[in-house]
N, C-alpha and C positions, 0 to 999 in steps of 0.2 A: 477607885476604878474609873476608867474613861467612860464617857457616855455611850449609850447604845446608838449606833447609827442605823442599824437595820434590825427589825424584829418581826418574827412570825408569831401571831397570837392565835392559838387554837385552830390552825389551818387544817381543813379536811377536804379531800378530793378522792373520787372514785371514778373508774371507767367501767361501767357495767357492774359486775360483781367483784371487780378487782379494786381493792382499797390501796391507793398509792400515797395517801396522807391521812393520818388518823389523829386529828386533834394535836398537831405538832406545835410545840412552843420552842422557839429558837431565837437567839439574839446574837448579833455581831457587834463587838465594841469598836469604837472609832480607832483606826490604826491597827486592828487585829487581823491576823491571818488564820482562817478557820478551814480545816480540812473535813471533807465528808467522804466516807467510804461505805460500801454495802454491796451485796450481790446484785447481779443484773435483775432488773424489775423491782428494785427496792423502792423506787420513787425519787431517786436523786435528781434526774434531769427534769422531772415534773416540778420539783421545788423551784428549780431555776426558772422554769416557765411561769410559775406563780409569782415569783419575785419580779421578773422582768415584764410581766403583763401579757404574755402570749397564752397563758392558761388561767382560767378563772377558777378560784376555789369555790366549793359549795358552801363553806362556812369559814369564819375566821377573818383575820385582818392582816394586812401587810403594812408595817409602819416604817417610814424612812425619816430619820432625823426627828422622830417624835410625831410625824404627820401621817395620817391614814391615807395611803395611796392605793387602796384595794381596787378602786374603780378608775384609776388613772390609766390612760392608754400607754402602750409600750413606748411610743414616741415621747410622751411627756415624762415618763420615768427615766428615759435615756437623758433627756435634757436636765432633769433634776440631779443626775449623777450616778445612775446605775447602768453599767455596761456589762455585756456578756460575750463570751466566745462560745462556739459550738464544737461538739465532739468531732463532727465532720466539717472541716473548713468550708465556708460558703462565700468565697470572694466573687467579685464580678470577673469571670474568667477572661472576657474579651478586653477588659481594661488593663492598663499597666498597674504595677504595684503602687506607684505614686498616685495615680488617679483613684485607686481604691481608698487610699488614705484621705485624699481630698474630699471624696464623697462622705466618708464617715465623719470627718471633722466639721465639714460645712453643714450637713443636715443633722448630724447627731448633736452638735453643740450650738446650732442656730446661728451660724456665722456665714459671711460671704466667702466665696471660694478664694478670692485673691488674698483674703485676710488670714488664711490658714496655711498658706504655702510654707512659711518659715517653720511653723510647728510641725508640719508633715515631714519636712526635710530633716528636722531634729529626730523625729521618730524613726526615720529610715536608718540613721546612724545608730541610734540607741538599740534598735531591734535587729541589727545586723543585716539590713536589707538594702543598704546604699548601692551596692553593686548591681542590684536587680531592679533599681528604681524604674527603668523604662522597659522592663520585661513584662509580657502579658502574664497576669496572675495564674491563668490556667496552665501555664507551662512550668510552674515552680515545682521543686522537689517537695516531698511531704514536710520536711523540717521547715523549709521556707514558707510553705503554706500555713504551717502552725504559727510561725513568727508573724506572718501577715495577719492572721486571725487575731493574735494578741495586739498587734500594732493598731489594727482598725478599732478595736475596743478602746485602746488608750487614746486614740485620736479624738474621741468624744469628750475627753476631759472628765473621767469618772472619779467619784469619791468611793464607790464600791465596785469592785471588779469580780465578776463571776466567771470562773474558769472551768469549763466542762471537758475533762480528759484532754487537756492541752498537750500532755506528753504521750498520749496514746499512740501506739504504732511506731514509736521511735526507739532506736537502739541506745545503748547505755551512754555513749559520749554525746549523742544528740539530746538525750534527757538531761544530762548534766548542764548542757548549754542553756536549755530552757529554764532549769532551776535557777541558774545564775541570773537570768533575765528577770524572772519573777521576783527574786530577792531584790534586785535593783528597783523594780516597780514598787515593791512594798516599802523600801527605804524612803521613797518620796512621800509617804503618808497615806497612800491608797489602801483602803481596807479590802481584804481579799477573801473570797470563799472559793475553795478549790475542790472539785470532785476528781478523784483519781483512783485507779486500781493500782498504780505504782506507789505503794505505801512508802517506800524508801524516799521517793521524791517529795512526798507530802511532809514526812518527818523532818526533812531538811529545811522546811520553810515555815510550817504552821505552828501556832502557839497552842492550839486546841484541836482535838479530833472528835468528831461525832460519828456514830455508826447507825445507819438507817437499814431497817429490815421490815418488810411487810407494811411499809407506810408508817412505821413508828421508830422513834429514836430509842435504841436499846443500850447505848453507852455514850458517855461524854466525859472528856477530861484531858489530861496531859497525854500527848500522843504515845509515848513509850509505855505508859501505864495502861492505856486503853487497849493497845495491841496485845498485851499480856493476859487480858481477861479471858478465862476459859470459854465463855459464851461467844465472844467475838471470834476466837480461834475456830470454834465449831461452825458458826454460821458463815463467816466470811472466808475462812481459809480451809474449811473442810476437815479440820482436826477435831476429833471427838473430845469433849470437855474432860472426860475421865481418862484420856489416853496418857 
């Protein structure tokens, strides 16, 4: 088995009386694509916050490449190789698409602006944004804002990429375009954790699927097998287990 690049060790977190992580143990292998599903409020996005450093766990550890990074800042984690997208794209709306990538590459990867221009130009082509390079990010369509969100994360040079509902709100052919792009990213060796409600999109990409409910992992395994489990169908899809 490949080495674990990212691991959550007994991670716990609550907001008041609501438990969003209850002693979670989870690992991501180097080069693996992992999918996470679960109902709204299950704690999925909170886990991304804990991994990326914007949310502090109450107990447990975050390990990256065998190193404890639980107390590292988000900026430091980004420069170590952890990048994330957000469910609602958050570009600098008044900047152009290219300028958004330059900011991400220069500050996220600790480089000078002029040294990242070539890399950013390549990302524009790779993510289907070349025709919008000089367009203000705030004027993009939803699909292109999603593409830009992914491109900005890639600009930082990640080893682990956290995707939060990157296909959310897209129609079928737009989802297919993003799935193809995520597959290309994965083929470069980047490890991926993808949160999505669009299970068919996940199954097209991920090696392993976990189900989160009430702050706990209730299922884990091969995607097709996990989806067939009666408890998953009942909790996630609203189908009674004995139906």
